[in-house]
C-alpha positions as CSV (number, residue, x, y, z in Angstrom):
1,M,-129.2,35.0,-125.4
2,L,-131.4,37.6,-123.3
3,Q,-132.9,40.2,-123.9
4,F,-134.9,42.7,-121.3
5,P,-135.8,46.1,-119.9
6,L,-133.2,47.6,-118.0
7,W,-135.3,47.9,-114.8
8,W,-134.1,50.0,-111.6
9,H,-130.1,50.0,-113.3
10,G,-130.8,46.0,-113.4
11,M,-132.9,42.8,-114.9
12,P,-136.6,42.6,-114.1
13,A,-137.5,40.7,-110.5
14,I,-139.0,38.0,-112.9
15,L,-136.0,37.4,-115.1
16,K,-133.7,37.4,-111.8
17,G,-136.7,34.6,-110.2
18,W,-136.0,32.8,-113.2
19,F,-132.2,32.2,-113.0
20,D,-132.9,31.6,-109.0
21,R,-134.8,28.8,-110.5
22,V,-132.6,27.4,-113.4
23,F,-128.9,27.9,-112.2
24,V,-129.5,25.8,-109.1
25,Q,-126.6,24.0,-107.5
26,G,-125.4,21.0,-109.6
27,F,-126.2,22.4,-112.5
28,A,-124.6,26.7,-112.4
29,F,-122.9,26.7,-109.6
30,G,-121.3,23.7,-106.6
31,V,-119.7,22.1,-110.1
32,T,-116.6,19.8,-109.5
33,D,-114.0,18.0,-111.1
34,G,-112.3,14.7,-110.2
35,R,-110.1,16.4,-107.7
36,D,-112.9,18.2,-105.8
37,R,-111.9,21.6,-107.6
38,T,-114.8,24.0,-108.1
39,L,-115.2,25.3,-111.3
40,R,-116.3,28.6,-111.9
41,Y,-115.4,32.1,-113.2
42,G,-114.6,30.4,-116.9
43,E,-115.4,26.9,-116.5
44,G,-118.5,24.7,-115.7
45,N,-121.5,22.9,-116.9
46,L,-121.8,25.8,-119.1
47,A,-118.3,26.8,-120.6
48,G,-118.1,26.4,-124.5
49,K,-121.6,28.0,-124.8
50,R,-121.7,32.1,-125.7
51,A,-123.9,34.3,-123.5
52,L,-125.2,37.9,-125.4
53,V,-127.2,40.2,-123.3
54,V,-129.4,42.7,-125.2
55,T,-131.4,45.5,-122.8
56,T,-133.9,48.0,-123.6
57,A,-133.6,51.1,-121.4
58,G,-135.8,54.4,-121.3
59,A,-132.5,56.3,-120.5
60,R,-130.1,58.1,-123.0
61,G,-127.7,56.0,-124.3
62,T,-125.1,59.1,-123.4
63,G,-125.8,58.8,-119.4
64,M,-125.2,54.8,-119.9
65,G,-121.4,55.3,-121.3
66,A,-118.2,55.8,-119.8
67,R,-118.7,58.8,-117.6
68,G,-122.5,58.7,-117.4
69,L,-124.3,59.8,-115.0
70,H,-126.2,56.1,-115.1
71,G,-123.2,54.2,-114.7
72,D,-121.4,52.6,-117.9
73,T,-123.7,49.8,-119.2
74,E,-121.4,46.9,-118.8
75,Q,-120.4,47.6,-115.4
76,L,-124.2,48.2,-114.5
77,L,-124.5,44.8,-115.8
78,F,-121.5,43.6,-114.2
79,P,-123.3,41.0,-111.3
80,L,-125.3,39.2,-114.6
81,L,-121.9,39.4,-117.1
82,H,-119.3,38.5,-114.7
83,G,-121.5,37.0,-111.5
84,T,-123.4,34.8,-113.0
85,L,-122.8,34.3,-116.8
86,W,-119.2,34.2,-116.5
87,Y,-119.4,32.3,-113.2
88,T,-121.4,29.5,-114.9
89,G,-118.3,29.3,-117.8
90,M,-119.6,31.0,-120.6
91,P,-118.0,33.4,-122.6
92,V,-119.7,36.5,-122.5
93,L,-120.2,39.0,-125.6
94,P,-120.1,42.9,-125.2
95,P,-123.8,43.8,-124.0
96,L,-125.9,45.6,-126.5
97,L,-127.9,48.9,-125.3
98,I,-131.1,50.0,-127.1
99,P,-131.6,53.5,-125.1
100,R,-134.7,55.8,-125.5
101,A,-136.7,52.3,-126.3
102,D,-140.2,53.6,-125.0
103,R,-139.9,57.0,-127.0
104,L,-138.1,55.2,-130.8
105,T,-139.5,57.0,-133.8
106,P,-139.5,54.8,-137.2
107,G,-136.6,56.4,-138.1
108,R,-134.6,55.0,-135.2
109,Y,-136.0,51.8,-135.4
110,E,-134.5,50.8,-138.6
111,P,-131.0,51.6,-137.5
112,A,-131.3,50.0,-133.8
113,A,-132.9,46.9,-136.0
114,A,-129.7,46.8,-138.1
115,L,-127.6,47.2,-135.2
116,L,-129.1,44.2,-133.9
117,R,-129.2,42.0,-136.8
118,E,-125.2,42.1,-137.2
119,R,-124.6,42.0,-133.2
120,L,-126.8,38.2,-134.1
121,R,-124.8,37.6,-137.2
122,G,-121.3,37.7,-134.9
123,L,-122.4,35.5,-132.3
124,A,-120.4,33.3,-132.6
125,T,-117.2,34.7,-134.2
126,D,-117.1,38.5,-132.3
127,A,-114.8,38.8,-129.6
128,P,-116.0,38.2,-126.2
129,I,-115.5,40.4,-123.1
130,P,-111.7,38.9,-121.9
131,Y,-112.7,38.1,-118.4
132,R,-110.3,36.9,-116.3
133,R,-110.4,33.1,-115.6
134,E,-110.5,32.0,-111.4
135,S,-107.9,29.4,-113.0
136,G,-105.8,31.1,-114.9
137,G,-103.3,32.3,-112.2
138,D,-104.5,36.0,-112.3
139,Y,-105.5,35.5,-108.4
140,D,-103.9,34.5,-105.5
141,A,-105.2,31.9,-103.0
142,D,-107.6,34.6,-101.4
143,L,-108.9,35.5,-104.5
144,V,-107.2,38.9,-104.7
145,L,-105.9,39.5,-108.0
146,R,-101.9,39.4,-108.1
147,P,-100.6,42.6,-107.2
148,H,-98.2,42.8,-110.6
149,L,-101.5,43.0,-112.3
150,E,-103.4,46.3,-113.0
151,P,-100.7,47.7,-109.8
152,G,-102.5,50.2,-107.9
153,R,-106.2,49.9,-109.3
154,T,-109.5,48.9,-108.0
155,G,-113.2,48.1,-109.4
156,L,-114.8,46.3,-111.3
157,H,-112.8,46.8,-114.4
158,I,-109.4,45.0,-113.1
159,H,-111.0,41.6,-113.5
160,T,-111.3,42.4,-117.4
161,G,-108.1,41.8,-118.9
162,D,-106.7,43.0,-122.6
163,R,-109.6,43.4,-125.1
164,P,-109.2,42.7,-129.0
165,A,-110.9,44.6,-131.5
166,R,-113.9,43.3,-132.6
167,R,-114.3,42.4,-136.8
168,D,-117.7,45.2,-136.6
169,P,-117.8,47.1,-139.6
170,A,-118.4,51.0,-139.2
171,P,-122.1,51.1,-140.0
172,A,-122.7,48.5,-137.0
173,R,-121.3,51.4,-134.5
174,T,-124.4,53.4,-135.4
175,E,-126.9,52.3,-132.9
176,T,-129.9,55.0,-133.7
177,A,-129.8,57.7,-135.8
178,P,-130.6,61.3,-133.8
179,T,-134.4,62.6,-134.4
180,A,-135.3,65.7,-136.3
181,T,-137.4,66.9,-133.9
182,N,-135.2,66.9,-131.2
183,P,-132.0,69.7,-132.2
184,A,-130.2,68.3,-128.5
185,E,-129.5,64.8,-130.0
186,T,-126.9,65.4,-132.1
187,N,-124.4,62.9,-131.7
188,P,-125.1,59.4,-133.4
189,A,-125.3,56.5,-130.9
190,R,-122.3,54.4,-130.4
191,V,-122.1,50.7,-129.6
192,S,-119.0,49.7,-128.2
193,G,-116.5,47.4,-129.3
194,A,-114.1,45.2,-127.3
195,G,-112.0,47.8,-126.9
196,A,-114.2,50.1,-125.1
197,N,-116.4,49.3,-121.8
198,G,-120.5,48.3,-122.7
199,A,-122.7,50.1,-125.0
200,R,-122.8,53.8,-126.0
201,A,-126.0,56.1,-127.5
202,E,-127.7,59.1,-127.1
203,G,-131.2,60.2,-126.5
204,G,-133.7,61.0,-123.5
205,T,-134.4,63.3,-121.1
206,A,-133.4,64.3,-117.7
207,G,-134.2,62.4,-114.7
208,E,-134.8,59.2,-116.3
209,T,-133.6,56.6,-114.2
210,G,-132.7,53.9,-116.9
211,T,-136.1,52.2,-117.1
212,A,-137.1,50.8,-120.4
213,V,-140.0,49.7,-122.0
214,P,-142.4,49.5,-120.1
215,A,-141.4,52.6,-119.2
216,A,-141.8,53.5,-115.4
217,C,-140.9,57.0,-115.8
């Protein structure tokens, strides 16, 4: 489980440095089987373990949704979720976003904490993001998605297959409550299930960059 503030649309440098020092060749990459076949993207030393990313942001969650200015949360984290965690073999759960964390009021704290508790209870049972396995037959010898899959489409989403429904009960979809002091915050935040991309919530001010606690702007 990784928990960090979203920093310039990615993980903080100190966490990136940790990956550089710990996810080394022979452990996290460069792993082969007895036939000298490289094990990655669903296979490898970390296969069988599960990964969950929890990130806090200063940005409003609506701006980090599927059509948000900052970009969809799951796609923003694609290099980490797919290129690092899934690469090393770990099934990756949909990320959890806590928006406006640097302006979290007491009234919004408990719903966010309850959502986190719910996600922790589902660590072993929630459906992971159905990333395609390199060895699953979906890619050709040049590692290009075969033409009969997602025909005519491009982008990061094509590397995700069908998404089964998650078991989240309805209350778990409310990530934060609107604040009474800001009339503009009228839509309850939503966390995605396996049938939606990323985590969505609301709140924030214009001009955010997705920076979180400690807020840089």
